[in-house]
Biopython code that builds the backbone (N, CA, C, O; Angstrom):
import numpy as np
from Bio.PDB.StructureBuilder import StructureBuilder

atoms = [
    (1, "LEU", "N", (10.403, 53.992, 18.357)),
    (1, "LEU", "CA", (11.434, 53.278, 19.209)),
    (1, "LEU", "C", (11.252, 54.323, 21.081)),
    (1, "LEU", "O", (11.191, 53.944, 22.251)),
    (2, "SER", "N", (11.230, 55.541, 20.471)),
    (2, "SER", "CA", (11.511, 56.553, 21.593)),
    (2, "SER", "C", (9.953, 56.304, 22.318)),
    (2, "SER", "O", (9.868, 56.565, 23.518)),
    (3, "ASN", "N", (9.115, 55.960, 21.823)),
    (3, "ASN", "CA", (7.765, 56.271, 23.093)),
    (3, "ASN", "C", (7.722, 54.564, 23.132)),
    (3, "ASN", "O", (6.678, 53.957, 23.368)),
    (4, "PHE", "N", (8.656, 54.080, 22.939)),
    (4, "PHE", "CA", (8.325, 52.432, 23.069)),
    (4, "PHE", "C", (7.785, 52.277, 24.940)),
    (4, "PHE", "O", (8.314, 52.960, 25.816)),
    (5, "ARG", "N", (6.825, 51.394, 25.178)),
    (5, "ARG", "CA", (6.302, 50.874, 26.178)),
    (5, "ARG", "C", (6.055, 49.533, 26.435)),
    (5, "ARG", "O", (5.076, 49.128, 25.809)),
    (6, "VAL", "N", (6.439, 48.940, 26.932)),
    (6, "VAL", "CA", (5.706, 47.027, 26.707)),
    (6, "VAL", "C", (4.665, 47.521, 26.876)),
    (6, "VAL", "O", (3.832, 47.463, 25.971)),
    (7, "GLN", "N", (4.365, 48.189, 28.133)),
    (7, "GLN", "CA", (3.335, 47.928, 28.689)),
    (7, "GLN", "C", (1.732, 48.591, 27.681)),
    (7, "GLN", "O", (0.551, 48.569, 28.027)),
    (8, "ASP", "N", (2.185, 48.965, 26.773)),
    (8, "ASP", "CA", (1.878, 49.494, 25.495)),
    (8, "ASP", "C", (1.307, 48.761, 24.429)),
    (8, "ASP", "O", (0.320, 49.049, 23.753)),
    (9, "CYS", "N", (2.330, 47.406, 24.339)),
    (9, "CYS", "CA", (2.128, 46.556, 23.643)),
    (9, "CYS", "C", (1.376, 45.771, 23.539)),
    (9, "CYS", "O", (1.086, 45.140, 24.556)),
    (10, "THR", "N", (0.604, 45.392, 22.060)),
    (10, "THR", "CA", (-0.541, 44.074, 21.986)),
    (10, "THR", "C", (0.063, 43.026, 22.278)),
    (10, "THR", "O", (1.252, 42.818, 22.037)),
    (11, "CYS", "N", (-1.119, 41.852, 23.127)),
    (11, "CYS", "CA", (-0.348, 40.562, 23.384)),
    (11, "CYS", "C", (-1.408, 40.052, 22.670)),
    (11, "CYS", "O", (-2.616, 40.180, 22.870)),
    (12, "PHE", "N", (-0.688, 39.341, 21.642)),
    (12, "PHE", "CA", (-1.963, 37.885, 21.000)),
    (12, "PHE", "C", (-2.790, 37.392, 21.741)),
    (12, "PHE", "O", (-3.993, 37.652, 21.743)),
    (13, "CYS", "N", (-2.320, 36.765, 22.318)),
    (13, "CYS", "CA", (-3.194, 36.262, 23.709)),
    (13, "CYS", "C", (-3.169, 36.939, 25.284)),
    (13, "CYS", "O", (-2.502, 36.519, 26.230)),
    (14, "GLU", "N", (-4.270, 38.332, 25.280)),
    (14, "GLU", "CA", (-4.131, 38.813, 26.694)),
    (14, "GLU", "C", (-3.933, 38.018, 27.791)),
    (14, "GLU", "O", (-3.652, 38.744, 28.744)),
    (15, "SER", "N", (-3.950, 36.730, 28.131)),
    (15, "SER", "CA", (-4.190, 36.225, 29.052)),
    (15, "SER", "C", (-2.485, 36.021, 29.522)),
    (15, "SER", "O", (-2.041, 35.819, 30.652)),
    (16, "ASP", "N", (-1.781, 36.150, 28.288)),
    (16, "ASP", "CA", (-0.377, 35.876, 28.591)),
    (16, "ASP", "C", (0.513, 36.926, 29.175)),
    (16, "ASP", "O", (1.614, 36.902, 29.725)),
    (17, "ARG", "N", (-0.371, 37.879, 28.855)),
    (17, "ARG", "CA", (0.079, 39.837, 29.690)),
    (17, "ARG", "C", (1.595, 39.122, 30.694)),
    (17, "ARG", "O", (2.825, 39.092, 30.741)),
    (18, "ALA", "N", (0.513, 38.711, 31.262)),
    (18, "ALA", "CA", (0.916, 39.157, 33.021)),
    (18, "ALA", "C", (2.623, 37.633, 32.902)),
    (18, "ALA", "O", (3.708, 38.115, 33.226)),
    (19, "MET", "N", (2.640, 36.443, 32.578)),
    (19, "MET", "CA", (3.735, 35.755, 32.483)),
    (19, "MET", "C", (4.863, 36.999, 31.245)),
    (19, "MET", "O", (6.066, 37.076, 31.495)),
    (20, "ILE", "N", (4.413, 37.631, 30.322)),
    (20, "ILE", "CA", (5.513, 37.831, 30.063)),
    (20, "ILE", "C", (6.116, 39.343, 30.670)),
    (20, "ILE", "O", (7.292, 39.698, 30.742)),
    (21, "TYR", "N", (5.179, 39.908, 30.976)),
    (21, "TYR", "CA", (5.992, 41.028, 31.876)),
    (21, "TYR", "C", (6.164, 40.337, 33.248)),
    (21, "TYR", "O", (6.609, 41.035, 34.159)),
    (22, "SER", "N", (5.790, 38.741, 33.559)),
    (22, "SER", "CA", (6.408, 38.406, 34.850)),
    (22, "SER", "C", (8.266, 38.031, 33.851)),
    (22, "SER", "O", (9.124, 38.886, 34.069)),
    (23, "ASN", "N", (8.519, 37.299, 33.266)),
    (23, "ASN", "CA", (9.621, 37.172, 32.248)),
    (23, "ASN", "C", (10.083, 37.992, 32.510)),
    (23, "ASN", "O", (10.656, 37.958, 33.599)),
    (24, "ILE", "N", (10.149, 39.364, 31.638)),
    (24, "ILE", "CA", (10.999, 40.312, 31.164)),
    (24, "ILE", "C", (11.677, 40.566, 32.655)),
    (24, "ILE", "O", (12.901, 40.544, 32.784)),
    (25, "ALA", "N", (10.602, 40.858, 34.002)),
    (25, "ALA", "CA", (11.072, 41.596, 35.100)),
    (25, "ALA", "C", (12.048, 40.049, 35.704)),
    (25, "ALA", "O", (12.749, 40.414, 36.647)),
    (26, "LYS", "N", (12.158, 39.202, 35.541)),
    (26, "LYS", "CA", (12.800, 37.932, 35.598)),
    (26, "LYS", "C", (14.279, 38.476, 35.094)),
    (26, "LYS", "O", (15.326, 38.612, 35.726)),
    (27, "LEU", "N", (14.001, 38.697, 33.911)),
    (27, "LEU", "CA", (15.268, 38.666, 32.915)),
    (27, "LEU", "C", (15.883, 39.719, 33.205)),
    (27, "LEU", "O", (17.106, 39.656, 33.076)),
    (28, "MET", "N", (15.250, 41.120, 33.718)),
    (28, "MET", "CA", (16.050, 42.410, 33.832)),
    (28, "MET", "C", (16.921, 42.338, 35.807)),
    (28, "MET", "O", (18.013, 42.780, 36.164)),
    (29, "ARG", "N", (15.950, 41.680, 36.548)),
    (29, "ARG", "CA", (16.587, 41.101, 37.755)),
    (29, "ARG", "C", (18.112, 40.413, 37.596)),
    (29, "ARG", "O", (19.268, 40.620, 37.964)),
    (30, "SER", "N", (17.225, 39.320, 36.688)),
    (30, "SER", "CA", (18.628, 38.272, 36.648)),
    (30, "SER", "C", (20.528, 38.905, 35.946)),
    (30, "SER", "O", (21.680, 38.676, 36.316)),
    (31, "CYS", "N", (19.760, 39.937, 34.555)),
    (31, "CYS", "CA", (21.418, 40.903, 34.383)),
    (31, "CYS", "C", (21.720, 41.906, 34.832)),
    (31, "CYS", "O", (22.413, 42.808, 34.363)),
    (32, "GLY", "N", (21.096, 41.785, 35.994)),
    (32, "GLY", "CA", (21.666, 42.783, 37.014)),
    (32, "GLY", "C", (20.874, 44.259, 36.643)),
    (32, "GLY", "O", (20.877, 44.995, 37.630)),
    (33, "ALA", "N", (20.318, 44.753, 35.666)),
    (33, "ALA", "CA", (19.405, 46.019, 35.498)),
    (33, "ALA", "C", (18.869, 46.931, 36.621)),
    (33, "ALA", "O", (18.796, 48.126, 36.909)),
    (34, "VAL", "N", (18.410, 45.262, 37.277)),
    (34, "VAL", "CA", (17.529, 45.948, 38.577)),
    (34, "VAL", "C", (18.133, 45.468, 39.814)),
    (34, "VAL", "O", (18.842, 44.469, 39.933)),
    (35, "SER", "N", (17.808, 46.212, 40.638)),
    (35, "SER", "CA", (18.273, 45.007, 41.780)),
    (35, "SER", "C", (17.023, 43.798, 42.131)),
    (35, "SER", "O", (15.816, 43.773, 41.892)),
    (36, "SER", "N", (17.838, 42.968, 42.721)),
    (36, "SER", "CA", (16.607, 41.683, 43.141)),
    (36, "SER", "C", (15.732, 41.495, 43.679)),
    (36, "SER", "O", (15.065, 40.467, 43.787)),
    (37, "SER", "N", (15.567, 42.868, 44.261)),
    (37, "SER", "CA", (14.171, 43.262, 44.939)),
    (37, "SER", "C", (13.214, 44.192, 44.502)),
    (37, "SER", "O", (12.259, 44.694, 45.096)),
    (38, "ALA", "N", (13.603, 44.320, 43.452)),
    (38, "ALA", "CA", (12.918, 45.470, 42.405)),
    (38, "ALA", "C", (11.094, 44.587, 42.036)),
    (38, "ALA", "O", (10.621, 43.459, 41.895)),
    (39, "VAL", "N", (10.748, 45.753, 42.035)),
    (39, "VAL", "CA", (8.796, 45.079, 41.810)),
    (39, "VAL", "C", (8.971, 44.584, 40.469)),
    (39, "VAL", "O", (10.007, 44.027, 40.106)),
    (40, "ASP", "N", (8.337, 44.708, 39.999)),
    (40, "ASP", "CA", (8.103, 44.019, 38.656)),
    (40, "ASP", "C", (7.719, 45.528, 37.547)),
    (40, "ASP", "O", (7.848, 45.771, 36.347)),
    (41, "GLU", "N", (7.235, 46.223, 38.673)),
    (41, "GLU", "CA", (6.469, 47.894, 37.005)),
    (41, "GLU", "C", (8.610, 48.387, 37.122)),
    (41, "GLU", "O", (9.143, 49.089, 36.263)),
    (42, "GLN", "N", (9.512, 47.700, 38.546)),
    (42, "GLN", "CA", (9.986, 49.374, 38.536)),
    (42, "GLN", "C", (11.249, 47.819, 37.356)),
    (42, "GLN", "O", (12.408, 48.211, 37.223)),
    (43, "ALA", "N", (10.983, 46.512, 36.751)),
    (43, "ALA", "CA", (11.876, 46.361, 35.807)),
    (43, "ALA", "C", (11.273, 46.575, 34.990)),
    (43, "ALA", "O", (12.069, 46.774, 34.073)),
    (44, "LEU", "N", (9.795, 46.750, 34.438)),
    (44, "LEU", "CA", (9.413, 47.239, 33.058)),
    (44, "LEU", "C", (10.000, 47.990, 32.387)),
    (44, "LEU", "O", (10.573, 47.875, 31.304)),
    (45, "GLU", "N", (9.717, 49.477, 33.645)),
    (45, "GLU", "CA", (10.411, 50.652, 33.483)),
    (45, "GLU", "C", (11.898, 50.472, 33.181)),
    (45, "GLU", "O", (12.332, 51.403, 32.502)),
    (46, "ALA", "N", (12.866, 49.470, 33.515)),
    (46, "ALA", "CA", (14.011, 49.438, 33.006)),
    (46, "ALA", "C", (14.326, 48.725, 31.957)),
    (46, "ALA", "O", (15.502, 48.463, 31.706)),
    (47, "PHE", "N", (13.502, 48.389, 31.339)),
    (47, "PHE", "CA", (13.383, 47.219, 30.344)),
    (47, "PHE", "C", (13.087, 48.067, 29.426)),
    (47, "PHE", "O", (13.793, 47.841, 28.443)),
    (48, "ASN", "N", (12.000, 49.419, 29.169)),
    (48, "ASN", "CA", (12.046, 50.275, 28.042)),
    (48, "ASN", "C", (13.022, 51.248, 28.270)),
    (48, "ASN", "O", (13.179, 52.051, 27.350)),
    (49, "ASP", "N", (13.621, 51.361, 29.125)),
    (49, "ASP", "CA", (14.625, 52.060, 28.912)),
    (49, "ASP", "C", (15.683, 51.158, 28.236)),
    (49, "ASP", "O", (16.219, 51.702, 27.271)),
    (50, "LEU", "N", (15.924, 50.453, 28.394)),
    (50, "LEU", "CA", (16.353, 49.726, 27.652)),
    (50, "LEU", "C", (16.936, 49.414, 26.558)),
    (50, "LEU", "O", (18.064, 49.074, 26.201)),
    (51, "VAL", "N", (15.354, 49.710, 25.834)),
    (51, "VAL", "CA", (14.826, 49.768, 24.568)),
    (51, "VAL", "C", (15.054, 50.759, 23.981)),
    (51, "VAL", "O", (15.499, 50.633, 22.840)),
    (52, "HIS", "N", (14.843, 52.077, 24.513)),
    (52, "HIS", "CA", (14.916, 53.394, 23.934)),
    (52, "HIS", "C", (16.726, 53.212, 23.669)),
    (52, "HIS", "O", (17.237, 53.000, 22.569)),
    (53, "ARG", "N", (17.287, 53.324, 24.654)),
    (53, "ARG", "CA", (19.159, 53.155, 24.707)),
    (53, "ARG", "C", (19.550, 52.666, 23.694)),
    (53, "ARG", "O", (20.264, 53.300, 22.917)),
    (54, "THR", "N", (19.215, 51.583, 23.504)),
    (54, "THR", "CA", (19.879, 50.042, 22.960)),
    (54, "THR", "C", (19.550, 49.789, 21.315)),
    (54, "THR", "O", (20.220, 49.514, 20.320)),
    (55, "LEU", "N", (18.343, 50.006, 21.573)),
    (55, "LEU", "CA", (18.025, 49.205, 20.151)),
    (55, "LEU", "C", (17.839, 50.355, 18.896)),
    (55, "LEU", "O", (17.961, 49.855, 17.778)),
    (56, "PRO", "N", (17.528, 52.004, 18.924)),
    (56, "PRO", "CA", (17.651, 52.688, 18.061)),
    (56, "PRO", "C", (19.694, 52.531, 17.524)),
    (56, "PRO", "O", (20.093, 52.580, 16.361)),
    (57, "HIS", "N", (20.152, 52.438, 18.163)),
    (57, "HIS", "CA", (22.045, 52.319, 18.102)),
    (57, "HIS", "C", (21.803, 50.795, 17.408)),
    (57, "HIS", "O", (22.546, 50.834, 16.427)),
    (58, "ALA", "N", (21.265, 49.721, 17.416)),
    (58, "ALA", "CA", (21.113, 48.856, 17.518)),
    (58, "ALA", "C", (20.958, 48.628, 15.772)),
    (58, "ALA", "O", (21.788, 48.105, 15.028)),
    (59, "PHE", "N", (19.458, 49.272, 15.368)),
    (59, "PHE", "CA", (19.197, 49.417, 14.316)),
    (59, "PHE", "C", (20.055, 50.277, 13.301)),
    (59, "PHE", "O", (19.973, 49.988, 12.107)),
    (60, "ARG", "N", (20.863, 51.306, 13.699)),
    (60, "ARG", "CA", (21.184, 51.954, 12.885)),
    (60, "ARG", "C", (22.609, 50.936, 12.418)),
    (60, "ARG", "O", (23.047, 50.868, 11.270)),
    (61, "ASN", "N", (23.138, 50.242, 13.553)),
    (61, "ASN", "CA", (24.112, 49.606, 13.423)),
    (61, "ASN", "C", (23.586, 48.677, 11.603)),
    (61, "ASN", "O", (23.934, 48.977, 10.461)),
    (62, "ALA", "N", (23.003, 47.959, 11.916)),
    (62, "ALA", "CA", (22.513, 46.733, 11.353)),
    (62, "ALA", "C", (21.928, 47.824, 9.813)),
    (62, "ALA", "O", (22.480, 47.539, 8.750)),
    (63, "LEU", "N", (21.483, 48.311, 9.801)),
    (63, "LEU", "CA", (20.767, 48.958, 8.475)),
    (63, "LEU", "C", (21.912, 50.199, 7.899)),
    (63, "LEU", "O", (21.797, 50.487, 6.708)),
    (64, "GLY", "N", (22.796, 50.794, 8.556)),
    (64, "GLY", "CA", (23.222, 51.921, 8.429)),
    (64, "GLY", "C", (22.178, 52.962, 8.189)),
    (64, "GLY", "O", (20.950, 52.967, 8.100)),
    (65, "ARG", "N", (23.576, 54.238, 8.085)),
    (65, "ARG", "CA", (22.570, 55.229, 8.197)),
    (65, "ARG", "C", (21.270, 55.816, 7.362)),
    (65, "ARG", "O", (21.490, 56.406, 6.304)),
    (66, "VAL", "N", (20.146, 55.682, 7.757)),
    (66, "VAL", "CA", (18.651, 56.135, 6.651)),
    (66, "VAL", "C", (18.223, 57.389, 6.595)),
    (66, "VAL", "O", (17.438, 57.816, 7.441)),
    (67, "PRO", "N", (18.795, 58.325, 5.346)),
    (67, "PRO", "CA", (18.272, 59.383, 5.158)),
    (67, "PRO", "C", (16.709, 59.479, 5.381)),
    (67, "PRO", "O", (16.191, 60.280, 6.159)),
    (68, "PHE", "N", (16.102, 58.676, 4.697)),
    (68, "PHE", "CA", (14.380, 58.826, 4.530)),
    (68, "PHE", "C", (13.834, 57.725, 5.514)),
    (68, "PHE", "O", (14.251, 56.756, 6.147)),
    (69, "GLN", "N", (12.813, 58.332, 5.316)),
    (69, "GLN", "CA", (11.378, 57.357, 6.219)),
    (69, "GLN", "C", (10.540, 56.173, 5.298)),
    (69, "GLN", "O", (9.837, 56.655, 4.409)),
    (70, "LEU", "N", (10.539, 55.018, 5.388)),
    (70, "LEU", "CA", (9.877, 54.252, 4.399)),
    (70, "LEU", "C", (8.745, 54.779, 3.762)),
    (70, "LEU", "O", (8.807, 54.434, 2.582)),
    (71, "LYS", "N", (7.931, 55.322, 3.934)),
    (71, "LYS", "CA", (7.155, 56.206, 3.302)),
    (71, "LYS", "C", (7.771, 57.442, 2.060)),
    (71, "LYS", "O", (6.893, 57.899, 1.328)),
    (72, "HIS", "N", (9.008, 57.885, 1.868)),
    (72, "HIS", "CA", (9.607, 58.244, 1.043)),
    (72, "HIS", "C", (10.234, 57.462, 0.242)),
    (72, "HIS", "O", (10.137, 57.879, -0.912)),
    (73, "TYR", "N", (10.886, 56.434, 0.334)),
    (73, "TYR", "CA", (10.977, 55.290, -0.352)),
    (73, "TYR", "C", (9.693, 54.472, -1.384)),
    (73, "TYR", "O", (9.715, 53.975, -2.511)),
    (74, "LEU", "N", (8.623, 54.649, -0.320)),
    (74, "LEU", "CA", (7.620, 53.627, -1.370)),
    (74, "LEU", "C", (7.430, 55.177, -2.363)),
    (74, "LEU", "O", (7.604, 55.216, -3.581)),
    (75, "ALA", "N", (7.119, 56.130, -1.669)),
    (75, "ALA", "CA", (7.103, 57.335, -2.646)),
    (75, "ALA", "C", (7.664, 57.158, -4.390)),
    (75, "ALA", "O", (7.119, 56.931, -5.470)),
    (76, "PHE", "N", (9.390, 57.473, -3.781)),
    (76, "PHE", "CA", (10.293, 57.072, -4.725)),
    (76, "PHE", "C", (9.986, 56.290, -5.876)),
    (76, "PHE", "O", (9.976, 56.533, -7.082)),
    (77, "SER", "N", (9.691, 55.104, -5.057)),
    (77, "SER", "CA", (9.875, 53.778, -5.795)),
    (77, "SER", "C", (8.401, 53.793, -6.647)),
    (77, "SER", "O", (8.409, 53.231, -7.743)),
    (78, "LEU", "N", (7.191, 54.392, -6.198)),
    (78, "LEU", "CA", (6.173, 54.542, -7.095)),
    (78, "LEU", "C", (6.324, 55.371, -8.154)),
    (78, "LEU", "O", (5.901, 55.099, -9.277)),
    (79, "ALA", "N", (6.770, 56.142, -7.933)),
    (79, "ALA", "CA", (7.013, 57.489, -9.091)),
    (79, "ALA", "C", (8.241, 57.313, -10.084)),
    (79, "ALA", "O", (8.567, 57.898, -11.117)),
    (80, "ARG", "N", (8.756, 56.334, -9.396)),
    (80, "ARG", "CA", (9.958, 55.685, -10.656)),
    (80, "ARG", "C", (9.140, 54.424, -11.877)),
    (80, "ARG", "O", (9.299, 54.164, -13.069)),
    (81, "ASN", "N", (8.191, 53.876, -10.701)),
    (81, "ASN", "CA", (7.861, 52.959, -11.902)),
    (81, "ASN", "C", (6.551, 52.978, -11.824)),
    (81, "ASN", "O", (5.935, 51.993, -11.416)),
    (82, "PHE", "N", (5.908, 54.171, -12.226)),
    (82, "PHE", "CA", (4.546, 54.230, -12.436)),
    (82, "PHE", "C", (4.097, 53.742, -13.579)),
    (82, "PHE", "O", (3.127, 53.002, -13.738)),
    (83, "PRO", "N", (4.966, 54.254, -14.533)),
    (83, "PRO", "CA", (4.689, 54.256, -16.051)),
    (83, "PRO", "C", (4.480, 52.685, -16.468)),
    (83, "PRO", "O", (3.551, 52.174, -17.094)),
    (84, "THR", "N", (5.794, 52.026, -15.845)),
    (84, "THR", "CA", (5.156, 50.459, -15.903)),
    (84, "THR", "C", (4.165, 49.728, -15.128)),
    (84, "THR", "O", (3.798, 48.675, -15.650)),
    (85, "MET", "N", (3.583, 50.067, -13.883)),
    (85, "MET", "CA", (2.761, 49.163, -13.074)),
    (85, "MET", "C", (1.545, 49.791, -14.334)),
    (85, "MET", "O", (0.640, 48.992, -14.578)),
    (86, "MET", "N", (1.504, 51.088, -15.076)),
    (86, "MET", "CA", (0.333, 51.349, -15.391)),
    (86, "MET", "C", (0.120, 50.058, -17.071)),
    (86, "MET", "O", (-0.867, 49.497, -17.548)),
    (87, "ASP", "N", (1.244, 50.075, -17.368)),
    (87, "ASP", "CA", (1.341, 49.153, -18.230)),
    (87, "ASP", "C", (0.724, 47.933, -18.063)),
    (87, "ASP", "O", (0.041, 47.399, -18.937)),
    (88, "GLN", "N", (0.951, 47.452, -16.919)),
    (88, "GLN", "CA", (0.659, 46.448, -16.532)),
    (88, "GLN", "C", (-0.943, 46.071, -15.849)),
    (88, "GLN", "O", (-1.482, 44.967, -15.771)),
    (89, "TRP", "N", (-1.461, 47.427, -15.399)),
    (89, "TRP", "CA", (-2.681, 47.713, -14.803)),
    (89, "TRP", "C", (-3.601, 47.642, -16.344)),
    (89, "TRP", "O", (-4.777, 47.300, -16.463)),
    (90, "ALA", "N", (-3.095, 47.874, -16.926)),
    (90, "ALA", "CA", (-3.690, 47.690, -18.364)),
    (90, "ALA", "C", (-4.345, 46.275, -19.211)),
    (90, "ALA", "O", (-5.297, 46.200, -19.989)),
    (91, "GLN", "N", (-3.538, 45.377, -18.772)),
    (91, "GLN", "CA", (-3.733, 44.258, -18.901)),
    (91, "GLN", "C", (-4.803, 43.838, -18.773)),
    (91, "GLN", "O", (-5.380, 43.020, -19.490)),
    (92, "LEU", "N", (-5.228, 44.442, -17.698)),
    (92, "LEU", "CA", (-6.804, 43.501, -16.734)),
    (92, "LEU", "C", (-7.790, 44.520, -18.130)),
    (92, "LEU", "O", (-9.013, 44.412, -18.039)),
    (93, "ALA", "N", (-7.454, 45.083, -18.862)),
    (93, "ALA", "CA", (-8.740, 45.403, -20.017)),
    (93, "ALA", "C", (-8.061, 43.868, -21.148)),
    (93, "ALA", "O", (-8.500, 43.393, -22.195)),
    (94, "ASN", "N", (-7.442, 43.682, -20.706)),
    (94, "ASN", "CA", (-6.856, 42.074, -22.156)),
    (94, "ASN", "C", (-6.986, 41.062, -21.221)),
    (94, "ASN", "O", (-6.040, 40.290, -21.384)),
    (95, "GLY", "N", (-7.714, 40.690, -20.306)),
    (95, "GLY", "CA", (-8.144, 40.003, -19.615)),
    (95, "GLY", "C", (-7.457, 39.297, -18.342)),
    (95, "GLY", "O", (-7.968, 38.514, -17.542)),
    (96, "LYS", "N", (-6.094, 39.825, -18.395)),
    (96, "LYS", "CA", (-5.086, 39.188, -17.303)),
    (96, "LYS", "C", (-6.228, 38.901, -16.139)),
    (96, "LYS", "O", (-7.401, 39.182, -16.387)),
    (97, "GLU", "N", (-5.914, 38.426, -15.070)),
    (97, "GLU", "CA", (-6.060, 37.786, -13.900)),
    (97, "GLU", "C", (-5.482, 39.396, -13.330)),
    (97, "GLU", "O", (-4.567, 40.047, -13.832)),
    (98, "PRO", "N", (-6.573, 39.874, -11.804)),
    (98, "PRO", "CA", (-6.441, 40.773, -11.561)),
    (98, "PRO", "C", (-4.997, 40.149, -10.033)),
    (98, "PRO", "O", (-4.230, 40.943, -9.487)),
    (99, "ARG", "N", (-5.049, 38.743, -9.751)),
    (99, "ARG", "CA", (-4.240, 38.443, -8.734)),
    (99, "ARG", "C", (-2.611, 38.589, -9.850)),
    (99, "ARG", "O", (-1.534, 38.739, -9.273)),
    (100, "ALA", "N", (-2.649, 38.542, -10.893)),
    (100, "ALA", "CA", (-1.291, 38.155, -11.552)),
    (100, "ALA", "C", (-0.920, 39.872, -12.051)),
    (100, "ALA", "O", (0.126, 40.504, -12.205)),
    (101, "VAL", "N", (-2.195, 40.144, -12.173)),
    (101, "VAL", "CA", (-1.242, 41.856, -11.729)),
    (101, "VAL", "C", (-1.211, 42.498, -10.988)),
    (101, "VAL", "O", (-0.535, 43.512, -11.164)),
    (102, "LEU", "N", (-1.884, 42.323, -9.767)),
    (102, "LEU", "CA", (-1.657, 42.695, -8.530)),
    (102, "LEU", "C", (0.315, 42.198, -8.231)),
    (102, "LEU", "O", (1.220, 43.009, -8.033)),
    (103, "ALA", "N", (0.436, 40.838, -8.290)),
    (103, "ALA", "CA", (1.436, 39.918, -7.748)),
    (103, "ALA", "C", (2.595, 41.121, -8.850)),
    (103, "ALA", "O", (3.597, 41.598, -8.318)),
    (104, "ASP", "N", (2.262, 41.443, -10.293)),
    (104, "ASP", "CA", (3.275, 41.671, -10.925)),
    (104, "ASP", "C", (3.677, 43.118, -10.629)),
    (104, "ASP", "O", (4.887, 43.340, -10.687)),
    (105, "SER", "N", (2.713, 44.338, -10.262)),
    (105, "SER", "CA", (2.690, 45.549, -9.891)),
    (105, "SER", "C", (3.519, 45.186, -8.360)),
    (105, "SER", "O", (4.508, 45.910, -8.253)),
    (106, "VAL", "N", (3.391, 44.518, -7.520)),
    (106, "VAL", "CA", (4.264, 44.043, -6.206)),
    (106, "VAL", "C", (5.884, 44.033, -6.562)),
    (106, "VAL", "O", (6.699, 44.869, -6.172)),
    (107, "ALA", "N", (6.110, 43.039, -7.286)),
    (107, "ALA", "CA", (7.502, 42.754, -7.835)),
    (107, "ALA", "C", (8.133, 43.775, -8.471)),
    (107, "ALA", "O", (9.317, 43.522, -8.694)),
    (108, "VAL", "N", (7.835, 44.629, -8.769)),
    (108, "VAL", "CA", (8.135, 46.064, -9.623)),
    (108, "VAL", "C", (8.922, 46.923, -8.533)),
    (108, "VAL", "O", (10.126, 47.000, -8.286)),
    (109, "LEU", "N", (7.291, 47.824, -7.713)),
    (109, "LEU", "CA", (7.390, 47.922, -6.288)),
    (109, "LEU", "C", (8.779, 47.142, -5.495)),
    (109, "LEU", "O", (9.046, 47.510, -4.352)),
    (110, "PHE", "N", (9.313, 46.464, -5.911)),
    (110, "PHE", "CA", (9.628, 45.649, -4.378)),
    (110, "PHE", "C", (10.415, 44.659, -5.240)),
    (110, "PHE", "O", (9.694, 43.726, -5.594)),
    (111, "PRO", "N", (11.362, 44.598, -5.576)),
    (111, "PRO", "CA", (11.810, 43.938, -6.464)),
    (111, "PRO", "C", (12.814, 42.937, -5.938)),
    (111, "PRO", "O", (13.382, 42.167, -6.713)),
]
sb = StructureBuilder()
sb.init_structure("model")
sb.init_model(0)
sb.init_chain("A")
sb.init_seg("    ")
for serial, (resi, resn, name, xyz) in enumerate(atoms, 1):
    if name == "N":
        sb.init_residue(resn, " ", resi, " ")
    sb.init_atom(name, np.array(xyz, "f"), 0.0, 1.0, " ", f" {name:<3s}", serial, name[0])
structure = sb.get_structure()
């Protein structure tokens, strides 16, 4: 979030970008984050600043202090569950459907 810029976001439909920017600018003007005479680019920068200031704290409050990144939790989970997953993958040799083995493996990682 520290590098977030709405201008760098991907739009599903690129032709909607101007409308989205316009709506964000209107929101920022109407809530008083920028003056009513601010140009859209000023409003978008104010929106970026709002995201930088507000969202990290909101996520931290909602999720609690997380000492590790997601990649660390995935590594811990994989290490903890690797023997069970190997047993499940061995079932491929016994004719179990690959899709079922994959589903069981994901269920082990994300109970």
